[in-house]
C-alpha positions as CSV (number, residue, x, y, z in Angstrom):
1,M,-15.1,-4.4,-6.0
2,L,-12.3,-2.0,-6.4
3,D,-10.3,-2.8,-9.5
4,R,-8.4,0.3,-10.7
5,V,-6.6,3.3,-9.2
6,R,-6.1,6.6,-10.9
7,A,-4.8,9.9,-9.5
8,P,-5.7,13.6,-10.1
9,A,-3.2,16.3,-9.4
10,L,-2.3,16.6,-5.7
11,L,-3.1,20.3,-5.7
12,L,-6.6,19.7,-6.8
13,V,-7.1,16.9,-4.3
14,L,-5.8,18.9,-1.4
15,C,-8.2,21.7,-2.3
16,L,-11.1,19.2,-2.4
17,A,-10.0,17.7,0.9
18,A,-9.1,20.7,3.0
19,T,-11.6,23.2,4.3
20,A,-9.6,25.9,2.6
21,C,-6.9,25.6,-0.1
22,A,-3.8,27.5,0.9
23,G,-1.4,28.3,-1.9
24,G,2.2,27.3,-2.3
25,V,1.7,23.5,-2.5
26,S,3.5,22.0,-5.4
27,A,1.4,19.8,-7.7
28,Q,2.0,16.1,-8.3
29,T,0.3,14.0,-11.0
30,G,-0.3,10.7,-9.2
31,P,0.3,8.5,-6.3
32,G,2.9,6.4,-8.0
33,P,2.6,2.7,-8.7
34,V,0.9,0.5,-6.2
35,P,3.8,-1.2,-4.3
36,T,4.7,-4.7,-5.3
37,T,6.7,-5.2,-2.1
38,A,6.6,-3.7,1.3
39,A,9.4,-1.2,2.0
40,G,12.0,-3.0,4.1
41,S,14.1,-2.2,7.1
42,P,17.9,-2.8,7.1
43,A,18.6,-6.5,6.3
44,S,19.1,-8.9,9.1
45,T,22.7,-9.9,9.9
46,A,21.6,-13.5,9.5
47,P,21.2,-15.1,6.0
48,P,17.7,-15.7,4.7
49,T,16.4,-19.2,5.1
50,T,13.2,-20.7,3.6
51,L,10.1,-19.2,2.1
52,R,7.2,-19.3,4.6
53,P,3.8,-19.9,3.1
54,R,1.4,-17.0,3.8
55,A,-2.0,-17.4,5.3
56,Y,-3.2,-14.1,4.0
57,D,-3.8,-12.2,0.8
58,N,-2.5,-8.6,0.8
59,T,-4.1,-7.7,-2.5
60,N,-6.6,-5.2,-1.0
61,A,-3.9,-3.8,1.3
62,R,-1.7,-3.1,-1.7
63,L,-4.5,-1.4,-3.5
64,A,-5.1,0.7,-0.4
65,C,-1.4,1.8,-0.5
66,G,-2.0,3.3,-3.9
67,L,-4.8,5.5,-2.7
68,L,-2.7,7.8,-0.5
69,Q,0.7,9.4,-0.8
70,R,3.2,10.0,2.0
71,S,3.3,13.7,1.0
72,E,-0.5,14.0,1.5
73,I,-0.3,12.4,4.9
74,E,2.6,14.7,5.9
75,F,0.7,17.7,4.6
76,F,-2.2,17.2,7.0
77,F,-0.4,15.8,10.0
78,T,2.6,18.1,9.7
79,A,4.9,15.1,10.6
80,P,7.1,12.8,8.5
81,A,5.2,9.7,7.2
82,G,6.9,6.3,6.6
83,E,6.8,4.2,3.5
84,P,3.4,2.3,3.1
85,K,3.4,-1.2,4.7
86,T,0.9,-3.9,3.6
87,V,0.0,-5.3,7.0
88,D,-3.2,-7.2,6.3
89,P,-6.0,-6.2,6.3
90,F,-4.9,-2.6,5.6
91,C,-2.1,-0.4,4.3
92,Q,-0.2,1.4,7.1
93,W,2.0,4.5,7.3
94,S,4.0,5.5,10.4
95,V,3.4,9.2,11.3
96,G,6.1,10.8,13.3
97,S,7.8,8.6,15.9
98,D,4.8,7.2,17.8
99,A,1.7,7.2,15.6
100,W,0.3,5.5,12.5
101,L,-2.4,5.9,9.9
102,S,-4.1,3.0,8.1
103,L,-6.4,2.6,5.1
104,E,-8.5,-0.6,4.8
105,I,-10.8,-1.7,1.9
106,R,-13.7,-4.0,2.7
107,P,-14.9,-5.1,-0.8
108,G,-18.5,-5.8,-1.2
109,T,-19.4,-4.6,2.3
110,D,-22.1,-2.0,2.4
111,V,-21.3,0.7,5.0
112,G,-24.8,0.4,6.4
113,T,-24.1,-3.3,7.2
114,F,-20.7,-2.5,8.6
115,R,-22.2,0.0,11.1
116,K,-23.7,-2.9,12.9
117,D,-20.4,-4.7,13.4
118,W,-18.9,-5.1,16.9
119,G,-16.5,-2.2,17.6
120,A,-17.9,-0.1,14.8
121,A,-20.8,1.6,16.6
122,P,-21.0,5.2,15.3
123,V,-20.2,7.9,17.8
124,A,-20.1,10.9,15.4
125,E,-21.3,11.4,11.8
126,A,-18.9,12.5,9.2
127,A,-19.7,14.3,5.9
128,V,-17.6,12.0,3.7
129,G,-18.6,9.3,1.2
130,T,-21.7,7.3,1.7
131,G,-22.9,7.0,5.3
132,G,-19.6,8.3,6.8
133,Y,-19.1,8.1,10.5
134,F,-16.4,7.8,13.2
135,A,-16.6,4.5,15.0
136,N,-16.0,3.9,18.7
137,N,-12.5,2.8,18.0
138,K,-11.7,6.2,16.4
139,A,-11.7,4.8,12.8
140,L,-13.4,6.8,10.1
141,V,-15.7,4.5,8.1
142,F,-17.3,5.5,4.8
143,G,-18.8,3.9,1.7
144,A,-18.0,4.2,-2.0
145,G,-20.0,2.2,-4.4
146,N,-20.4,-1.4,-3.0
147,D,-17.3,-1.1,-0.8
148,T,-16.5,0.2,2.6
149,Y,-13.3,2.1,3.4
150,I,-11.8,2.7,6.9
151,V,-9.2,5.4,7.7
152,G,-7.6,4.4,11.1
153,W,-5.5,6.6,13.3
154,Q,-3.7,5.8,16.6
155,K,-1.1,7.6,18.6
156,S,0.7,5.8,21.3
157,G,-0.6,6.6,24.8
158,T,-3.5,8.7,23.7
159,W,-7.2,8.1,23.2
160,D,-8.4,11.5,22.0
161,D,-10.2,12.3,18.7
162,K,-8.5,15.6,17.8
163,F,-7.3,14.3,14.4
164,R,-10.7,13.7,13.0
165,P,-10.4,16.6,10.5
166,Q,-7.2,15.1,9.1
167,Q,-8.9,11.7,8.7
168,V,-11.8,13.3,6.8
169,A,-9.4,15.2,4.5
170,L,-7.5,12.0,3.6
171,A,-10.8,10.2,3.1
172,K,-11.8,12.8,0.5
173,I,-8.5,12.2,-1.3
174,V,-9.3,8.5,-1.4
175,L,-12.7,9.3,-2.9
176,A,-11.2,11.6,-5.5
177,R,-8.7,8.8,-6.6
178,L,-11.0,5.8,-6.7
179,A,-11.7,3.8,-9.9
180,T,-11.1,0.3,-11.4
181,A,-7.7,-1.4,-12.0
182,T,-5.7,-4.6,-12.1
183,P,-5.2,-6.2,-8.6
184,V,-1.7,-6.5,-7.4
185,P,-0.7,-10.0,-6.2
186,P,1.1,-10.2,-2.9
187,A,4.9,-10.7,-3.1
188,E,6.8,-13.5,-1.6
189,V,8.8,-12.7,1.5
190,R,11.5,-14.8,2.8
191,A,11.8,-15.8,6.4
192,E,14.9,-14.9,8.3
193,T,16.8,-16.5,11.1
194,I,17.2,-13.8,13.7
195,D,20.2,-13.4,16.1
196,V,18.9,-11.5,19.1
197,K,22.4,-11.7,20.7
198,R,24.1,-9.7,18.0
199,A,25.8,-6.4,18.6
200,L,23.5,-3.3,18.3
201,T,24.7,-0.2,16.6
202,P,23.1,3.1,15.5
203,E,23.4,1.8,11.9
204,E,21.9,-1.6,12.8
205,P,19.6,-1.0,15.8
206,L,17.4,-3.7,17.2
207,R,14.1,-3.8,15.3
208,L,11.3,-3.9,17.9
209,W,7.5,-4.3,17.4
210,V,5.4,-3.5,20.4
211,G,1.6,-3.4,20.6
212,G,-1.7,-5.2,21.0
213,D,-5.2,-4.1,22.1
214,S,-5.9,-0.7,23.8
215,L,-4.1,-1.9,27.0
216,A,-0.9,-1.6,25.0
217,G,-1.5,2.0,24.1
218,G,0.4,3.6,27.0
219,P,3.0,0.9,27.4
220,S,3.9,0.9,23.7
221,W,4.6,4.6,24.0
222,A,6.6,4.2,27.2
223,I,8.7,1.3,26.0
224,G,9.3,2.8,22.6
225,D,10.3,6.2,24.1
226,L,12.7,4.7,26.6
227,L,14.4,2.5,24.0
228,D,14.4,4.6,20.9
229,K,16.2,7.5,22.6
230,T,19.2,5.2,23.2
231,G,19.8,5.1,19.4
232,L,20.3,1.4,19.5
233,V,16.6,0.4,19.1
234,R,14.1,1.3,16.4
235,S,10.5,0.6,17.6
236,Q,7.3,0.1,15.6
237,R,4.4,0.8,18.0
238,E,0.9,-0.2,17.3
239,F,-2.3,-0.8,19.2
240,H,-5.9,-1.2,18.1
241,V,-8.7,0.1,20.3
242,G,-11.6,-2.3,20.7
243,T,-9.8,-5.4,19.4
244,G,-8.7,-8.6,21.1
245,L,-8.2,-12.3,20.4
246,I,-11.9,-13.1,20.9
247,R,-13.3,-11.5,17.7
248,P,-11.1,-12.2,14.6
249,D,-14.0,-11.1,12.5
250,F,-13.3,-7.6,13.6
251,L,-9.5,-7.7,13.5
252,D,-7.7,-11.0,13.0
253,W,-4.6,-10.5,15.0
254,R,-2.9,-13.7,13.9
255,T,-3.1,-12.7,10.3
256,H,-2.3,-9.1,11.0
257,L,0.8,-10.0,13.0
258,E,2.0,-12.4,10.3
259,A,1.8,-9.6,7.8
260,S,3.5,-7.2,10.2
261,M,6.3,-9.7,10.8
262,D,6.9,-9.8,7.0
263,A,6.6,-6.0,6.6
264,Y,8.7,-4.8,9.5
265,R,10.9,-7.9,10.2
266,P,11.2,-7.2,13.9
267,E,13.8,-9.1,15.9
268,A,11.9,-8.6,19.2
269,V,8.2,-8.4,19.8
270,L,6.2,-7.3,22.8
271,L,2.5,-8.3,22.9
272,M,-0.3,-7.3,25.2
273,F,-3.9,-8.6,24.8
274,G,-6.9,-9.3,27.1
275,G,-8.6,-6.1,27.9
276,N,-11.5,-6.8,25.5
277,D,-11.5,-10.6,25.9
278,A,-13.8,-11.1,28.9
279,Q,-16.7,-12.1,26.6
280,N,-18.1,-15.3,25.1
281,I,-16.4,-17.3,22.4
282,V,-18.4,-19.2,19.7
283,V,-17.4,-22.9,19.9
284,D,-19.1,-25.4,17.5
285,G,-21.8,-22.8,16.7
286,R,-22.6,-22.0,20.3
287,A,-21.5,-19.2,22.6
288,V,-19.6,-20.3,25.7
289,T,-18.7,-18.2,28.7
290,P,-15.3,-17.5,30.1
291,D,-15.9,-19.9,33.0
292,D,-16.5,-22.8,30.6
293,P,-13.5,-25.2,29.9
294,R,-14.3,-25.0,26.2
295,W,-13.7,-21.2,26.4
296,A,-10.3,-21.8,27.9
297,E,-9.3,-24.2,25.2
298,A,-10.6,-21.9,22.4
299,Y,-8.7,-19.0,24.0
300,R,-5.6,-21.1,24.4
301,Q,-5.7,-21.7,20.6
302,R,-6.0,-18.0,19.9
303,V,-2.9,-17.3,22.0
304,A,-1.1,-20.2,20.3
305,D,-2.0,-18.8,16.9
306,V,-0.4,-15.5,17.7
307,L,2.8,-17.1,19.0
308,D,3.0,-19.4,16.0
309,V,3.6,-16.3,13.8
310,T,5.6,-14.2,16.2
311,A,7.8,-16.6,18.3
312,V,9.6,-18.0,15.3
313,D,12.9,-17.7,13.4
314,G,14.8,-16.9,16.6
315,R,12.8,-13.8,17.4
316,A,12.6,-12.7,21.1
317,V,9.0,-12.4,22.3
318,V,7.6,-11.0,25.6
319,W,3.9,-11.5,26.3
320,I,2.9,-8.8,28.8
321,G,0.1,-10.1,31.0
322,V,-3.1,-8.1,31.9
323,P,-3.3,-6.2,35.2
324,P,-6.4,-6.3,37.6
325,M,-9.5,-4.4,36.4
326,K,-11.6,-2.2,38.6
327,D,-14.9,-3.7,37.5
328,A,-15.3,-7.1,39.2
329,K,-17.2,-8.7,36.3
330,L,-14.4,-7.6,33.9
331,N,-11.7,-8.6,36.3
332,A,-13.0,-12.2,36.9
333,P,-11.7,-13.7,33.6
334,M,-8.4,-11.8,33.6
335,A,-6.6,-14.3,35.9
336,T,-7.6,-17.1,33.5
337,I,-6.4,-15.1,30.5
338,N,-3.0,-14.6,32.2
339,Q,-2.8,-18.3,33.1
340,I,-3.5,-19.4,29.5
341,A,-1.0,-17.0,28.0
342,A,1.7,-17.9,30.5
343,A,1.3,-21.6,29.8
344,E,1.5,-21.2,26.1
345,V,4.5,-18.9,26.3
346,A,6.3,-21.5,28.4
347,K,6.2,-24.0,25.5
348,R,8.3,-21.8,23.2
349,P,12.0,-20.8,23.2
350,N,13.1,-17.2,23.4
351,T,9.7,-16.2,24.8
352,I,8.9,-14.8,28.3
353,F,5.6,-14.1,30.0
354,F,5.8,-10.8,32.0
355,D,3.3,-10.9,34.9
356,T,1.6,-7.5,35.7
357,W,-1.0,-9.1,38.0
358,G,0.8,-8.8,41.2
359,M,2.7,-5.6,40.5
360,F,-0.5,-3.6,39.9
361,S,-2.5,-5.2,42.8
362,A,-3.0,-4.0,46.3
363,A,-0.2,-5.0,48.6
364,G,-0.6,-8.6,49.7
365,R,-3.8,-9.1,47.7
366,P,-3.0,-10.4,44.2
367,G,-5.8,-9.4,41.8
368,A,-7.2,-6.6,44.0
369,Y,-7.4,-3.4,41.9
370,V,-5.8,-0.2,43.1
371,D,-5.4,3.1,41.3
372,A,-2.2,4.1,43.0
373,L,1.1,2.4,44.0
374,P,4.3,3.4,45.7
375,D,6.9,4.5,43.3
376,K,10.2,6.3,44.2
377,G,8.9,7.1,47.7
378,K,5.6,8.5,46.6
379,N,2.1,7.1,46.1
380,V,1.5,7.5,42.4
381,V,-1.7,7.0,40.4
382,M,-1.0,4.4,37.8
383,R,-4.4,3.7,36.1
384,L,-6.5,5.8,33.8
385,D,-10.1,4.6,33.9
386,G,-10.1,1.3,35.8
387,I,-8.8,-0.5,32.8
388,H,-5.9,1.3,31.0
389,F,-2.6,2.6,32.3
390,N,-1.9,6.3,32.5
391,T,1.5,7.9,31.7
392,D,3.0,7.0,35.1
393,G,1.6,3.5,35.1
394,S,2.9,2.9,31.5
395,L,6.4,4.1,32.5
396,Y,6.3,2.0,35.7
397,L,5.5,-1.1,33.7
398,A,8.1,-0.3,31.1
399,R,10.9,0.1,33.6
400,A,10.0,-3.2,35.2
401,M,9.6,-5.1,32.0
402,L,12.8,-4.1,30.1
403,P,15.1,-6.2,32.3
404,K,13.0,-9.2,31.3
405,L,13.5,-8.3,27.6
406,K,17.2,-8.0,28.3
407,E,17.3,-11.6,29.3
408,L,16.4,-12.5,25.7
409,V,18.3,-9.6,24.1
410,P,21.5,-9.3,26.1
411,N,22.8,-6.2,24.3
412,L,19.6,-4.2,25.0
413,P,20.7,-0.8,26.2
414,V,19.0,-0.8,29.6
């Protein structure tokens, strides 16, 4: 178990981490204290209300925040890094305007065991730590002692692996800084009543969180890009490849979103899940298939759990439905997933389900997959690989969805 954090000089660490040590980098003596509170965004215009009990423990995320510095992240990615955020189960830093880096600690988990986990199958070995490798969700996984560490990286709208060297460099910084220390307890965060009808200004822009599984990769980029350039919206974009609502043992989206709501305090949230959810759910110790009524009830509860931590305090929420898939076996459960999500969304105020099923189907054939659709007088390819959206498809979705968000946020600049 990780107990203590110590820090060598930054110059030494950079030399250890980089393939070559270029001069001119000023030295620093430590990472600074492990944060006791997440860095906040500008305060809400509405007064704070009650304390909401947390269903998560951010201790390990806070310890992870003490293992890297913003200056180190900026050095390797040559882009500004944000303040560390404890968004259970990891610490997260924004990088530039549309990417993020995360560090997760899995105490008492041997990296060899973790290699067998769903979503973590190795695709490339990495010379870092014990048993280091890049997983099929682009995360760098490596062992140190009895613990496993995971350096995650995602950039909105991209699925490439070109930042592996930077992940390895930062992992080596983590290894150089590891030791034992006093765990930091999670801080209390007060819930806020949000007024989504307030005036938006450059000084107080709308705080927007947009993301989900890999289906949200392109749309999170497109939506954030269209809105942020108005100067009246500040978006936090996040998607996790290989995740979904079926396997909380891999990433528990309910817990992660609850922590994210505390850390970023968004006034509006856009969610997109389902691309990885056409698989069995374990109910009462037995696996049930998507065509089983027990599967539908279990999935309904997963959707409800996500809405229970996002669609609260007056926040505006849009749940973006999944489009048709090219593979018939994958496509079969998608309509059910949409029906369940739409029904749950309808139970909550300030919440809208945005249906992509018909708009990305063949004309007159709802649910029939097509690669291209008419847009602005041309037939335009919208899909990337039979599952995800490409750039044009992401923009097509964003332009259609934003008027729906404006129904909840009347001063949205669209």
